[in-house]
Gaussian input, Z-matrix of N, CA and C with variables (Angstrom, degrees):
# hf/3-21g

backbone

0 1
 N
 C     1     B1
 C     2     B2     1     A1
 N     3     B3     2     A2     1     D1
 C     4     B4     3     A3     2     D2
 C     5     B5     4     A4     3     D3
 N     6     B6     5     A5     4     D4
 C     7     B7     6     A6     5     D5
 C     8     B8     7     A7     6     D6
 N     9     B9     8     A8     7     D7
 C    10    B10     9     A9     8     D8
 C    11    B11    10    A10     9     D9
 N    12    B12    11    A11    10    D10
 C    13    B13    12    A12    11    D11
 C    14    B14    13    A13    12    D12
 N    15    B15    14    A14    13    D13
 C    16    B16    15    A15    14    D14
 C    17    B17    16    A16    15    D15
 N    18    B18    17    A17    16    D16
 C    19    B19    18    A18    17    D17
 C    20    B20    19    A19    18    D18
 N    21    B21    20    A20    19    D19
 C    22    B22    21    A21    20    D20
 C    23    B23    22    A22    21    D21
 N    24    B24    23    A23    22    D22
 C    25    B25    24    A24    23    D23
 C    26    B26    25    A25    24    D24
 N    27    B27    26    A26    25    D25
 C    28    B28    27    A27    26    D26
 C    29    B29    28    A28    27    D27
 N    30    B30    29    A29    28    D28
 C    31    B31    30    A30    29    D29
 C    32    B32    31    A31    30    D30
 N    33    B33    32    A32    31    D31
 C    34    B34    33    A33    32    D32
 C    35    B35    34    A34    33    D33
 N    36    B36    35    A35    34    D34
 C    37    B37    36    A36    35    D35
 C    38    B38    37    A37    36    D36
 N    39    B39    38    A38    37    D37
 C    40    B40    39    A39    38    D38
 C    41    B41    40    A40    39    D39
 N    42    B42    41    A41    40    D40
 C    43    B43    42    A42    41    D41
 C    44    B44    43    A43    42    D42
 N    45    B45    44    A44    43    D43
 C    46    B46    45    A45    44    D44
 C    47    B47    46    A46    45    D45
 N    48    B48    47    A47    46    D46
 C    49    B49    48    A48    47    D47
 C    50    B50    49    A49    48    D48
 N    51    B51    50    A50    49    D49
 C    52    B52    51    A51    50    D50
 C    53    B53    52    A52    51    D51
 N    54    B54    53    A53    52    D52
 C    55    B55    54    A54    53    D53
 C    56    B56    55    A55    54    D54
 N    57    B57    56    A56    55    D55
 C    58    B58    57    A57    56    D56
 C    59    B59    58    A58    57    D57
 N    60    B60    59    A59    58    D58
 C    61    B61    60    A60    59    D59
 C    62    B62    61    A61    60    D60
 N    63    B63    62    A62    61    D61
 C    64    B64    63    A63    62    D62
 C    65    B65    64    A64    63    D63
 N    66    B66    65    A65    64    D64
 C    67    B67    66    A66    65    D65
 C    68    B68    67    A67    66    D66
 N    69    B69    68    A68    67    D67
 C    70    B70    69    A69    68    D68
 C    71    B71    70    A70    69    D69
 N    72    B72    71    A71    70    D70
 C    73    B73    72    A72    71    D71
 C    74    B74    73    A73    72    D72
 N    75    B75    74    A74    73    D73
 C    76    B76    75    A75    74    D74
 C    77    B77    76    A76    75    D75
 N    78    B78    77    A77    76    D76
 C    79    B79    78    A78    77    D77
 C    80    B80    79    A79    78    D78
 N    81    B81    80    A80    79    D79
 C    82    B82    81    A81    80    D80
 C    83    B83    82    A82    81    D81
 N    84    B84    83    A83    82    D82
 C    85    B85    84    A84    83    D83
 C    86    B86    85    A85    84    D84
 N    87    B87    86    A86    85    D85
 C    88    B88    87    A87    86    D86
 C    89    B89    88    A88    87    D87
 N    90    B90    89    A89    88    D88
 C    91    B91    90    A90    89    D89
 C    92    B92    91    A91    90    D90
 N    93    B93    92    A92    91    D91
 C    94    B94    93    A93    92    D92
 C    95    B95    94    A94    93    D93
 N    96    B96    95    A95    94    D94
 C    97    B97    96    A96    95    D95
 C    98    B98    97    A97    96    D96
 N    99    B99    98    A98    97    D97
 C   100   B100    99    A99    98    D98
 C   101   B101   100   A100    99    D99
 N   102   B102   101   A101   100   D100
 C   103   B103   102   A102   101   D101
 C   104   B104   103   A103   102   D102
 N   105   B105   104   A104   103   D103
 C   106   B106   105   A105   104   D104
 C   107   B107   106   A106   105   D105
 N   108   B108   107   A107   106   D106
 C   109   B109   108   A108   107   D107
 C   110   B110   109   A109   108   D108
 N   111   B111   110   A110   109   D109
 C   112   B112   111   A111   110   D110
 C   113   B113   112   A112   111   D111
 N   114   B114   113   A113   112   D112
 C   115   B115   114   A114   113   D113
 C   116   B116   115   A115   114   D114
 N   117   B117   116   A116   115   D115
 C   118   B118   117   A117   116   D116
 C   119   B119   118   A118   117   D117
 N   120   B120   119   A119   118   D118
 C   121   B121   120   A120   119   D119
 C   122   B122   121   A121   120   D120
 N   123   B123   122   A122   121   D121
 C   124   B124   123   A123   122   D122
 C   125   B125   124   A124   123   D123
 N   126   B126   125   A125   124   D124
 C   127   B127   126   A126   125   D125
 C   128   B128   127   A127   126   D126
 N   129   B129   128   A128   127   D127
 C   130   B130   129   A129   128   D128
 C   131   B131   130   A130   129   D129
 N   132   B132   131   A131   130   D130
 C   133   B133   132   A132   131   D131
 C   134   B134   133   A133   132   D132
 N   135   B135   134   A134   133   D133
 C   136   B136   135   A135   134   D134
 C   137   B137   136   A136   135   D135
 N   138   B138   137   A137   136   D136
 C   139   B139   138   A138   137   D137
 C   140   B140   139   A139   138   D138
 N   141   B141   140   A140   139   D139
 C   142   B142   141   A141   140   D140
 C   143   B143   142   A142   141   D141
 N   144   B144   143   A143   142   D142
 C   145   B145   144   A144   143   D143
 C   146   B146   145   A145   144   D144
 N   147   B147   146   A146   145   D145
 C   148   B148   147   A147   146   D146
 C   149   B149   148   A148   147   D147
 N   150   B150   149   A149   148   D148
 C   151   B151   150   A150   149   D149
 C   152   B152   151   A151   150   D150
 N   153   B153   152   A152   151   D151
 C   154   B154   153   A153   152   D152
 C   155   B155   154   A154   153   D153
 N   156   B156   155   A155   154   D154
 C   157   B157   156   A156   155   D155
 C   158   B158   157   A157   156   D156
 N   159   B159   158   A158   157   D157
 C   160   B160   159   A159   158   D158
 C   161   B161   160   A160   159   D159
 N   162   B162   161   A161   160   D160
 C   163   B163   162   A162   161   D161
 C   164   B164   163   A163   162   D162
 N   165   B165   164   A164   163   D163
 C   166   B166   165   A165   164   D164
 C   167   B167   166   A166   165   D165
 N   168   B168   167   A167   166   D166
 C   169   B169   168   A168   167   D167
 C   170   B170   169   A169   168   D168
 N   171   B171   170   A170   169   D169
 C   172   B172   171   A171   170   D170
 C   173   B173   172   A172   171   D171
 N   174   B174   173   A173   172   D172
 C   175   B175   174   A174   173   D173
 C   176   B176   175   A175   174   D174
 N   177   B177   176   A176   175   D175
 C   178   B178   177   A177   176   D176
 C   179   B179   178   A178   177   D177
 N   180   B180   179   A179   178   D178
 C   181   B181   180   A180   179   D179
 C   182   B182   181   A181   180   D180
 N   183   B183   182   A182   181   D181
 C   184   B184   183   A183   182   D182
 C   185   B185   184   A184   183   D183
 N   186   B186   185   A185   184   D184
 C   187   B187   186   A186   185   D185
 C   188   B188   187   A187   186   D186
 N   189   B189   188   A188   187   D187
 C   190   B190   189   A189   188   D188
 C   191   B191   190   A190   189   D189
 N   192   B192   191   A191   190   D190
 C   193   B193   192   A192   191   D191
 C   194   B194   193   A193   192   D192
 N   195   B195   194   A194   193   D193
 C   196   B196   195   A195   194   D194
 C   197   B197   196   A196   195   D195
 N   198   B198   197   A197   196   D196
 C   199   B199   198   A198   197   D197
 C   200   B200   199   A199   198   D198
 N   201   B201   200   A200   199   D199
 C   202   B202   201   A201   200   D200
 C   203   B203   202   A202   201   D201
 N   204   B204   203   A203   202   D202
 C   205   B205   204   A204   203   D203
 C   206   B206   205   A205   204   D204
 N   207   B207   206   A206   205   D205
 C   208   B208   207   A207   206   D206
 C   209   B209   208   A208   207   D207
 N   210   B210   209   A209   208   D208
 C   211   B211   210   A210   209   D209
 C   212   B212   211   A211   210   D210
 N   213   B213   212   A212   211   D211
 C   214   B214   213   A213   212   D212
 C   215   B215   214   A214   213   D213
 N   216   B216   215   A215   214   D214
 C   217   B217   216   A216   215   D215
 C   218   B218   217   A217   216   D216
 N   219   B219   218   A218   217   D217
 C   220   B220   219   A219   218   D218
 C   221   B221   220   A220   219   D219
 N   222   B222   221   A221   220   D220
 C   223   B223   222   A222   221   D221
 C   224   B224   223   A223   222   D222
 N   225   B225   224   A224   223   D223
 C   226   B226   225   A225   224   D224
 C   227   B227   226   A226   225   D225
 N   228   B228   227   A227   226   D226
 C   229   B229   228   A228   227   D227
 C   230   B230   229   A229   228   D228
 N   231   B231   230   A230   229   D229
 C   232   B232   231   A231   230   D230
 C   233   B233   232   A232   231   D231

   B1=1.4012
   B2=1.5436
   B3=1.3638
   B4=1.4066
   B5=1.5403
   B6=1.2238
   B7=1.5257
   B8=1.4864
   B9=1.3170
   B10=1.4528
   B11=1.5607
   B12=1.3214
   B13=1.4416
   B14=1.4433
   B15=1.3660
   B16=1.4038
   B17=1.5203
   B18=1.3503
   B19=1.4547
   B20=1.5118
   B21=1.2074
   B22=1.4740
   B23=1.5736
   B24=1.2482
   B25=1.4477
   B26=1.5922
   B27=1.3917
   B28=1.4394
   B29=1.5254
   B30=1.2971
   B31=1.4668
   B32=1.5120
   B33=1.3576
   B34=1.3547
   B35=1.4990
   B36=1.3602
   B37=1.5194
   B38=1.5625
   B39=1.2945
   B40=1.4867
   B41=1.4955
   B42=1.3882
   B43=1.4262
   B44=1.5700
   B45=1.2580
   B46=1.5049
   B47=1.5604
   B48=1.3172
   B49=1.5329
   B50=1.3813
   B51=1.3361
   B52=1.4271
   B53=1.4156
   B54=1.2946
   B55=1.5202
   B56=1.3855
   B57=1.4249
   B58=1.4146
   B59=1.5503
   B60=1.4235
   B61=1.4795
   B62=1.5205
   B63=1.2798
   B64=1.5431
   B65=1.5309
   B66=1.3201
   B67=1.4506
   B68=1.5343
   B69=1.3003
   B70=1.4803
   B71=1.4463
   B72=1.3171
   B73=1.3831
   B74=1.5489
   B75=1.3182
   B76=1.4720
   B77=1.5212
   B78=1.3537
   B79=1.4870
   B80=1.5435
   B81=1.2683
   B82=1.4696
   B83=1.4884
   B84=1.3780
   B85=1.3767
   B86=1.5393
   B87=1.4284
   B88=1.4610
   B89=1.3879
   B90=1.3370
   B91=1.4599
   B92=1.3968
   B93=1.2860
   B94=1.4245
   B95=1.4402
   B96=1.4362
   B97=1.4319
   B98=1.6063
   B99=1.3504
   B100=1.4508
   B101=1.4482
   B102=1.4115
   B103=1.4223
   B104=1.5180
   B105=1.2854
   B106=1.4683
   B107=1.4435
   B108=1.3711
   B109=1.4578
   B110=1.6123
   B111=1.3304
   B112=1.5480
   B113=1.5361
   B114=1.3774
   B115=1.4398
   B116=1.6361
   B117=1.3245
   B118=1.5163
   B119=1.5593
   B120=1.3143
   B121=1.4392
   B122=1.5237
   B123=1.3057
   B124=1.4707
   B125=1.5360
   B126=1.3454
   B127=1.5321
   B128=1.4914
   B129=1.3540
   B130=1.4324
   B131=1.4729
   B132=1.3146
   B133=1.4886
   B134=1.6002
   B135=1.3511
   B136=1.3817
   B137=1.5191
   B138=1.2885
   B139=1.5209
   B140=1.5550
   B141=1.3294
   B142=1.4108
   B143=1.4935
   B144=1.3335
   B145=1.4610
   B146=1.6291
   B147=1.3018
   B148=1.5228
   B149=1.6099
   B150=1.3082
   B151=1.5483
   B152=1.5515
   B153=1.3031
   B154=1.4451
   B155=1.4442
   B156=1.3855
   B157=1.4326
   B158=1.5311
   B159=1.3226
   B160=1.5214
   B161=1.4968
   B162=1.3894
   B163=1.4291
   B164=1.5191
   B165=1.4009
   B166=1.4022
   B167=1.5462
   B168=1.3812
   B169=1.4124
   B170=1.5359
   B171=1.3312
   B172=1.6198
   B173=1.5134
   B174=1.3116
   B175=1.4511
   B176=1.5139
   B177=1.2527
   B178=1.5243
   B179=1.4211
   B180=1.3761
   B181=1.4546
   B182=1.5653
   B183=1.2981
   B184=1.3831
   B185=1.5850
   B186=1.3604
   B187=1.4567
   B188=1.6051
   B189=1.3457
   B190=1.4268
   B191=1.5992
   B192=1.3086
   B193=1.4325
   B194=1.5697
   B195=1.2887
   B196=1.4446
   B197=1.4914
   B198=1.3440
   B199=1.4751
   B200=1.5053
   B201=1.2204
   B202=1.5519
   B203=1.4903
   B204=1.3748
   B205=1.4214
   B206=1.5120
   B207=1.3133
   B208=1.4667
   B209=1.5117
   B210=1.3683
   B211=1.4450
   B212=1.4489
   B213=1.3387
   B214=1.4850
   B215=1.4600
   B216=1.3004
   B217=1.4788
   B218=1.4755
   B219=1.3331
   B220=1.5306
   B221=1.4979
   B222=1.2927
   B223=1.4368
   B224=1.5303
   B225=1.2691
   B226=1.4789
   B227=1.6272
   B228=1.3067
   B229=1.4922
   B230=1.4727
   B231=1.3760
   B232=1.4378
   B233=1.5943
   A1=107.81
   A2=112.10
   A3=118.12
   A4=112.83
   A5=116.73
   A6=117.63
   A7=107.69
   A8=111.79
   A9=116.30
   A10=109.67
   A11=118.33
   A12=118.62
   A13=117.99
   A14=117.69
   A15=123.66
   A16=114.57
   A17=111.39
   A18=113.22
   A19=115.08
   A20=120.15
   A21=123.74
   A22=106.23
   A23=118.55
   A24=121.61
   A25=115.46
   A26=110.72
   A27=114.68
   A28=111.77
   A29=115.48
   A30=112.68
   A31=113.31
   A32=123.93
   A33=122.64
   A34=114.69
   A35=110.32
   A36=114.79
   A37=112.76
   A38=117.66
   A39=117.15
   A40=119.42
   A41=116.18
   A42=119.76
   A43=108.97
   A44=118.83
   A45=119.70
   A46=111.38
   A47=112.15
   A48=116.32
   A49=113.06
   A50=123.32
   A51=125.25
   A52=108.62
   A53=118.99
   A54=119.65
   A55=115.86
   A56=117.31
   A57=124.28
   A58=109.02
   A59=117.44
   A60=119.11
   A61=106.20
   A62=117.01
   A63=116.78
   A64=111.32
   A65=116.97
   A66=119.70
   A67=111.39
   A68=117.65
   A69=119.95
   A70=113.43
   A71=118.57
   A72=122.12
   A73=112.97
   A74=116.47
   A75=120.68
   A76=109.06
   A77=118.23
   A78=117.77
   A79=112.42
   A80=112.88
   A81=115.28
   A82=112.05
   A83=115.72
   A84=121.32
   A85=112.03
   A86=115.65
   A87=117.99
   A88=115.15
   A89=121.37
   A90=123.51
   A91=106.29
   A92=125.93
   A93=124.82
   A94=116.43
   A95=113.63
   A96=124.07
   A97=112.99
   A98=111.80
   A99=113.50
   A100=121.30
   A101=115.08
   A102=117.96
   A103=112.90
   A104=113.73
   A105=113.98
   A106=112.38
   A107=123.21
   A108=124.12
   A109=107.79
   A110=115.58
   A111=114.23
   A112=113.20
   A113=112.29
   A114=117.53
   A115=111.37
   A116=110.44
   A117=115.51
   A118=105.87
   A119=117.65
   A120=117.53
   A121=116.41
   A122=114.29
   A123=121.86
   A124=112.03
   A125=116.31
   A126=116.77
   A127=113.02
   A128=116.63
   A129=114.91
   A130=115.69
   A131=118.40
   A132=122.25
   A133=108.63
   A134=117.68
   A135=122.31
   A136=118.62
   A137=110.69
   A138=117.91
   A139=110.08
   A140=116.38
   A141=122.92
   A142=114.24
   A143=115.41
   A144=123.89
   A145=106.36
   A146=111.33
   A147=114.01
   A148=109.22
   A149=112.30
   A150=120.09
   A151=102.21
   A152=122.16
   A153=121.90
   A154=110.85
   A155=115.48
   A156=118.41
   A157=114.40
   A158=117.59
   A159=124.31
   A160=109.08
   A161=118.21
   A162=120.67
   A163=114.03
   A164=115.07
   A165=116.03
   A166=115.79
   A167=115.20
   A168=119.41
   A169=116.36
   A170=114.70
   A171=114.90
   A172=106.95
   A173=118.02
   A174=118.92
   A175=112.54
   A176=118.58
   A177=123.02
   A178=116.46
   A179=119.38
   A180=122.85
   A181=106.75
   A182=118.43
   A183=122.61
   A184=113.05
   A185=113.40
   A186=116.93
   A187=108.29
   A188=118.76
   A189=118.59
   A190=113.06
   A191=116.33
   A192=120.32
   A193=115.16
   A194=113.40
   A195=119.52
   A196=111.80
   A197=119.29
   A198=124.86
   A199=108.75
   A200=118.87
   A201=122.82
   A202=111.65
   A203=115.38
   A204=120.03
   A205=116.55
   A206=115.98
   A207=123.39
   A208=112.12
   A209=113.44
   A210=119.91
   A211=113.43
   A212=115.18
   A213=117.86
   A214=113.48
   A215=121.89
   A216=129.06
   A217=112.02
   A218=116.79
   A219=121.94
   A220=114.60
   A221=115.84
   A222=118.30
   A223=117.21
   A224=118.35
   A225=123.04
   A226=101.98
   A227=113.79
   A228=113.79
   A229=108.68
   A230=116.66
   A231=123.44
   A232=109.49
   D1=151.30
   D2=-179.80
   D3=-100.68
   D4=143.91
   D5=-176.63
   D6=-145.80
   D7=170.49
   D8=179.60
   D9=-113.66
   D10=12.42
   D11=176.48
   D12=-62.50
   D13=-37.08
   D14=176.36
   D15=-66.34
   D16=-43.57
   D17=174.17
   D18=-67.35
   D19=-37.97
   D20=-179.35
   D21=-66.04
   D22=-43.93
   D23=176.93
   D24=-59.39
   D25=-42.96
   D26=175.37
   D27=-65.28
   D28=-43.30
   D29=178.41
   D30=-69.13
   D31=-30.52
   D32=172.63
   D33=-64.40
   D34=-39.28
   D35=-174.01
   D36=-79.70
   D37=-33.16
   D38=-169.27
   D39=-124.14
   D40=-47.20
   D41=-168.00
   D42=-72.42
   D43=-36.89
   D44=-175.75
   D45=-62.39
   D46=-46.86
   D47=176.41
   D48=-60.15
   D49=-37.76
   D50=-176.00
   D51=-74.06
   D52=-36.10
   D53=174.72
   D54=-63.84
   D55=-42.22
   D56=179.69
   D57=-63.80
   D58=-37.34
   D59=179.63
   D60=-70.24
   D61=-39.13
   D62=-179.70
   D63=-64.12
   D64=-37.69
   D65=-179.47
   D66=-71.77
   D67=-34.89
   D68=170.83
   D69=-61.58
   D70=-47.25
   D71=178.16
   D72=-61.48
   D73=-44.74
   D74=176.37
   D75=-59.13
   D76=-43.97
   D77=-178.52
   D78=-62.57
   D79=-39.52
   D80=178.47
   D81=-65.14
   D82=-41.07
   D83=-178.12
   D84=-65.97
   D85=-44.52
   D86=177.11
   D87=-68.70
   D88=-26.62
   D89=178.09
   D90=-66.29
   D91=-31.36
   D92=177.41
   D93=-67.37
   D94=-29.15
   D95=-178.87
   D96=-89.82
   D97=-11.85
   D98=-174.23
   D99=85.62
   D100=15.37
   D101=177.58
   D102=-110.53
   D103=58.20
   D104=-174.19
   D105=-80.86
   D106=-27.95
   D107=-179.76
   D108=-62.03
   D109=-41.19
   D110=178.65
   D111=-63.74
   D112=-42.46
   D113=-178.47
   D114=-62.86
   D115=-39.35
   D116=-178.02
   D117=-64.15
   D118=-45.18
   D119=-177.93
   D120=-63.16
   D121=-41.70
   D122=174.09
   D123=-68.31
   D124=-37.54
   D125=175.86
   D126=-65.56
   D127=-47.12
   D128=175.70
   D129=-58.10
   D130=-43.04
   D131=179.35
   D132=-59.89
   D133=-39.80
   D134=176.92
   D135=-66.77
   D136=-38.08
   D137=177.18
   D138=-68.94
   D139=-40.60
   D140=172.44
   D141=-55.51
   D142=-45.89
   D143=-176.46
   D144=-68.46
   D145=-41.80
   D146=-177.64
   D147=-64.57
   D148=-36.83
   D149=-175.84
   D150=-67.05
   D151=-42.22
   D152=-177.06
   D153=-68.46
   D154=-38.93
   D155=175.84
   D156=-64.80
   D157=-38.86
   D158=175.29
   D159=-61.48
   D160=-38.78
   D161=-179.32
   D162=-68.61
   D163=-28.81
   D164=-179.11
   D165=-99.93
   D166=-8.02
   D167=-177.62
   D168=-61.84
   D169=-31.82
   D170=-172.87
   D171=-107.26
   D172=39.41
   D173=171.17
   D174=83.11
   D175=11.38
   D176=179.01
   D177=85.12
   D178=3.44
   D179=-175.20
   D180=-66.84
   D181=-43.20
   D182=177.90
   D183=-61.12
   D184=-39.79
   D185=-177.42
   D186=-68.66
   D187=-37.60
   D188=175.89
   D189=-65.94
   D190=-38.95
   D191=170.41
   D192=-56.66
   D193=-45.49
   D194=177.23
   D195=-64.04
   D196=-41.40
   D197=178.00
   D198=-63.99
   D199=-43.08
   D200=175.45
   D201=-59.27
   D202=-42.33
   D203=174.85
   D204=-61.99
   D205=-41.12
   D206=178.44
   D207=-64.83
   D208=-41.58
   D209=175.23
   D210=-63.08
   D211=-38.71
   D212=179.64
   D213=-70.02
   D214=-26.54
   D215=169.76
   D216=-55.87
   D217=-42.16
   D218=-176.02
   D219=-93.16
   D220=-8.53
   D221=179.24
   D222=-70.90
   D223=136.84
   D224=-168.98
   D225=-80.41
   D226=127.85
   D227=177.83
   D228=-96.64
   D229=136.73
   D230=-174.46
   D231=-71.16

């Protein structure tokens, strides 16, 4: 059978850290050129994408926990 467990483990172990390092290097490089706003926009989009990837990487269990936490924030306490 085919599965995505190996791919998800590889992404969790390697790719995300490398992307974050590349974003940090790009931010430092762009700050020297004065293009900070463009880097911040791209960086925020990348971080949001990585967060969504992390929520879906373990079969959605983390996403369900996050959803329950958000619902708990808006629940009226007696």
